[in-house]
N, C-alpha and C positions, 0 to 999 in steps of 0.2 A: 800405437806410437804416433807421435806428432811430427809433422813436417812444415816447413816453410813454403808458402805459395806466393810467388812474386809476379804472377801472370797479370794481375790487376794493377791499378794505379795506388791501391792501398795494400800493403803486405799483410798477409794473414797467416795464421797457424791453423793447420787442418788435421783432423782425424777422419778418415774416410773408408768406408766399405762400399766399393763399387758393386759387389755381389748382392748386398742388401739395399743399395740405392740410398745410402744415408751418409751425410757429412756433417760433422760438428766443426764450426769455423769460429775462431776468435780474432778480433782485430781491434785496433785503436783508431777512432774516428779523427778526421782532420778538418771537418766542417765544411768541405767542398764536395761538389758532385764528383763521384768516382766509381770505380769498379773494384770488385774483390774476388780473387780466385777461390774456387770451392773444391776442385779436384774430383768432382763426381764423374766426369767424363760423359754426362748426360745433362739435358736441360732439367733443372729442378721444377717440380710441379707444385710443391709446397714449401714455404719457408717461414720460419718463425724467428724473430729477432728481438733481443732483450738487451737493454743497457745494463752494465754489471757493477759500475763503480759508485753509484749513487742511488739513494732511495727514490722511489717514484718511477714513473715511465711504464707504459704498457708493454705487453708482449705483442709485437706487430706481426700480423699474419698476411702472407701472400699466398693465394691459391690460383692456379692456372685456369680454373673454370668458374672463378668468382663473378665474371662478367665478360663482355666483349673486348674490354681493354683492361685486364686484371692488374697491369702495371701501374695504372692510375688510381687503383683502389687499395683499400686495407681494411682489415678486421682486427679485433683485439681478443686474444685468447682469454684474458681476464675480464671481459665485458660481455654483456648481452646485446650490445649494439649491433645494428645492421651494418652491412658493408657501406663504406663511405669513401668519397673521393679524397685522395691525398697524393698528389703528384710528386711531392718532395721525398716521401719515404723511399721509393725505388727509382727516383729520378725519371719517372714515366718511360722506363726502359725495361723490356722483358729480359729475363735471364737467359744466358746462353749455355752451352755445354762446358764452358770454361769459367765464366764469371757471372756474378749478379751486380746489380747497380744500386747505389745509394745516393740520396741527395743531400742536402745540407741541414736536414732537420735533427734535432737533438735525439729524436726517437730511434734513428738508425745510424746517424753519423755526425754527432756532435764533436766539436774539436777537443781532443784529448780524453774523450770518454772512452771506456772500454766496453766491448760488446760480445755477445755469443749468438751465433745463428745456427739453427738446425735446418738442414736442407734435405729434402726427400724427393727421390725420382721413382716412378712406379716400375715394379719388376714383375713380369708376367708370372702368374701363379703364386705371387708372394704378397705384393702390396698394390694398392690402387688409390688414386686421389682424383675423384670425380664429383659429379653433381646429379641432382635429380629434381623432379618437380613433384610435390606432394598431391594426393588425390583426396585428402580428408576422410578416408575410410578406416575404420578400426577393424573391419572384418575382411576386407580385401584391399589392404593398403598397397602403396607403390612398391614394386619389386625392382631391385637394382642388381644388375649382373656385374659381378667382379672377376669371374673366371677361377675362383678358388673358394675353398671352405673357409668362411670368415671366423676369425678367433678374436678379434679386437676391432672396435668400430667407434668412431666419434663423428657426429653429424652436427651441422650448424645452419640455421636459417640465415639467409643473406639479404632477403628483401625487406625484412623487419626484424624487430628485436626477438631474441630467443636465446636460451642457454646452449652451451656446448654440451651435448649429451653423450656420454661415454658408456659403452657395453662391452662385456667380454665373456668368454666361455670358461672362465675359471671360477668367478663368483656365481654364475649361472651355468650349471653343467648341462642343462637341457633347455629347449624352447618351452615356454616363452622366455626370452631374456628380459627380465623386468627389473633387474637391479641396476640402477642408474646413478652414475656420478656426473657432476658438471664441473668444468675447469674453471668457470668464472665466479664460483661461490665456494665458501668454506663449509658448506653443508655436508652432513653425513650422507651416506649412501641411502637412497630411497627406493623402496620396493613398491611398484605400482603397474598393474597391467594396462593402465590407460596411457602409459608411455613406454610401451615395449616394442620389441622387434624379434623376428625369427632369423636365426642364422641357418643358411642353406648350404648345400654342397658347392654352389656356384655363385653365391651372392647373399643378399639379405632382403627381407621383406618387412616393411613397417606394419605394425599391428596396432597402430595408434591414430587417432584423429587429432591429437594434440598439435598445436601449431609449432612447438619446439622441434617436432620431427616430421610431421606429415600434414601440414595445413593445405587445404584445397588451393591449388594454383600457386602455392608458395614455392620458392626456390631454395635449394640447399646445397652445401658442399659437404664432402665427407672424406675421411681418410680410413682405410681398412686394411688389415693385415691378416695373413694366414699363419698358422703355426706348423704348416707342413715343413719338415726339415729339409727337403731338397728343392725348395723354391718351386720353379716352374714344373718340374717333374715330380714333386713330392706327392705323398698320399694325402687324400683328404681326411681330416681328422674330426 
């Protein structure tokens, strides 16, 4: 069910699961710097914002490990671009446990435009939103600890161009996970061991030297989920 949130300077409508660390927020922009309530009860670690009422406009991405000042940066879910500076999208203000901030840009807060925002907070044993540095090895690639058995993973290079690579344990039932989708292209699923990953009981390991996933010295952000039904105390699947 939806509820109205008036905590911020811009009223929002929210649908929130605090157990899953996920909130869907809709609002109408006013063209001025402001704050928007999200009802998560935790600080969002990843946010995706999209204008709804007009064609054009990218999916704006905030990730808390995108850089030393992630509130001054942004990425596009529909683009291979590296992270870039844009202080207006989130008004150079980090989100809090009650609100996130928007500037006066059309991308996140144009006057009379309508928006949807998807906000995520990490839940122990269920989800994690982190970063890693690639090592360029396809035989002993970077290992990333999540604390749970991974069932869905998306990674994106931040220091240079690269696609948003998506893997899961439903299209690939076993390792290697080599069936890859990308969010920034309309391409069909591709199957290639050169861009694969292994899902482990407590994280994931890159089995690729491709710069989209594991370029030597390159930096990456990721979002990962488990399908353990009991979240933190669920069984690894």
